Every structure is written in C-alpha cells, then in structure tokens.
N, C-alpha and C positions, 0 to 999 in steps of 0.2 A: 937562774930559772931552773926549777926542778922538773923532773920528768913529767909529772902530772900537768903542769902548765904547758909544757911543750906539746904534750899529747892533745890537750884541748885546742891549742892553736893549730895543730896539724889537722884536726877534725874540722875546725872552722874553715881553713883554707880549702879542704876537700869539698865541703858543702858549697862554698863560693864558686869553686871550679865547676862543680856539678850544675849549680844554678846558671852559671854563665854558659855552659855547654847547652843546657836546655833552651836558654834564650836564643842562642845562635841557631839551633835547630828550628825553633819556632819562626825566626826571621827568615831562615832558608826556605821553609815551607811557604811562608807568605810571599817571598820573592819568587818562588816557583809559580805560584798562582798569578802573581803580577806579570811574570814573563809570558805566561800563557795568554793573559789578557792583552798584553802588548802585541804578541804575535797575531792574535785574532784581528786586532785593529789594522795592523799592517797588511795582513792577508786580504781583508775585505777591500781596502783601498787599492791594492795592487791587482787583485783579481778583476776588479771593475775596470781598471786601466787595460788589462790584457783583453778583456771582452770587447771593449770599445775599439781597440786597435785591430783586433782580428776580424771583427764584424765589418769595419771599414775596408779591410783588405779583401774580404769576400765580396763586398759590393763592387770592387774594381775589377775582379776577375770572374766573369760569368762561369757558372758551373761549380764553383766552390761551395761547399756546404759548411755552415757554421754550427758548432755545438759547444755547449757549456760543459766543462769538465769539473765534476765534483765527486770526490771519492778518496780511496786510500792512497792514491798517488798524488793527490793534491787538489787545489782549486784553481781554476783558470778557464781556458777555452782552447778550441782547436778549429782549424779550417782544413778541409780535405776535398780531394777531387779525384775521380777515376776517369781516365781517358782510354779510348780504344782506337788503335790504328790498324786498319784493315788494308793489306796490300795484296795484290795479285801474286800468286806463287808462294809467298812466304806465310800467308794466313793472317791471323789476328794477333796483335800484341796489346796487352793491357799495361797501362801506365798509372801509377799511383803517386799522388803528391799530397803532402800533409805538413802542417806546422801546428805544433802543440806547445803551449806554454802554461806552466802551473807554478803555484806557490806551494811548496811541500808542507806537509803537516808538521805541527810542533813536535820536537824531539828532545831527548835528554841532552843533546849537544847545545841547545839554546841558541840556535841560529835561525835566521830568516833566509830561506833558499828559494831562488828562482831557477826553474829548470825548463829547458826548451829542447825539442827534437824537431828536425826539419828534414823532409824528403822531397825531392823533385824528380818526377819521372823515374821512380824506382831506385834512385840513388840517394843515399844518405848525405845530406848537405852538412849538417852539424848536429851534435848532441852536447849541449852546454849546460853549465851550472854557474850561478853567481850567488854568493852567500856572504853574510856578515853576521857577527855576533849580535844578538838582540839588544844588548846594552850599547852597541855602537852603530846602529843602523842609520844609514843616510838614504832616506826615501828617494831623493833626487837621483842618486846613482841607479836605483832600481828602475825608476820610470824611464831614465835615459837608456838603460840596457834593454828594456822592453821595446822602446821605440827603435833602437838601432837594429835589434835582431829581426823585428817585423819588416823594417825597411830593407834590410839586406835580403831577406827572403823574397820580398816583392820584386826587388830589382833582378835577382837571379832567376826567379820564375819567369818574369817578363822576357828576359834574355833567352831562355831555353824553350819557350813555347812558341 
C-alpha cells in the first residue's frame, strides 16, 4: 500500500470517528432531555406523596399550618407551628416546630434527591437527604423513606408536646 492509499484510509477513519463522536453527542443531548423528563415524572409523583402525608400530619396536630413548597430549593410541602409558653417570672418563650420535605430540582449530577429538615420546639431533629441515580431509581424506596421520616417526626412531636 502506497502513501496515498494510506492517507485516504486515514482520512476515512478520521471522518468515521468524527461522525461517531457527533452521534454520541446527539445521543447524549437526547438522553439529557430524557433524564429531565424522567426526573419531572418522579418529582410529580413524589411531591404529591409528600403533600398527602404532610397534610394528614397537620390534620392530626391542631395548630400546624400546611404549605406547598415550590421553588429553587425543590418541590414538596411543609408543616409548621409556633407555640408560646408564658410563665410567671421568666416571661414568654416562643417554640417553633417544622417539617419540610422536597424533591430537589434536576441537576447535572443526574440524581433524584429527597431532602427533609425537621425541627421540634426550636431543636433540629434531623436534616437528611436520600438520593439515587436517575437511571437506577426505585420509587418504592423513596415513598417508604417519605413515610418513615413523616412517621418518625409525628411520633417524636407527640412525645415532646
């Protein structure tokens, strides 16, 4: 094989490599959009679960206010309550209790993340996160985690109030 033939084959290989790279980038862009779509589907289902669980919790504890959380920190819900304790001599003490659970927005890490913060009577109870890669998500584990965290909060709030 002379140099000219080898040169033509090298050019052909380079063009095939370039075409293959372009295809991979196109697939990657498509998969990025697909991952965003999948994240949105999971987010909707789980945020509805969070809203139902926290609304039921607020119904069982008079004084708790329910709010839907939608924004840059995620989608979900929160319940909160302010209590005042007035005692003779020591004055007035304010107590704050809150449970917030959200599904974090889509990120370049391609994970589905559930985040929760809990406070009972001005003391942080927990600040947790549970996440899985979008390609490996097990929705059952997320719904179980939501249930467990809400039940744990309800039990501890009932014990401390």
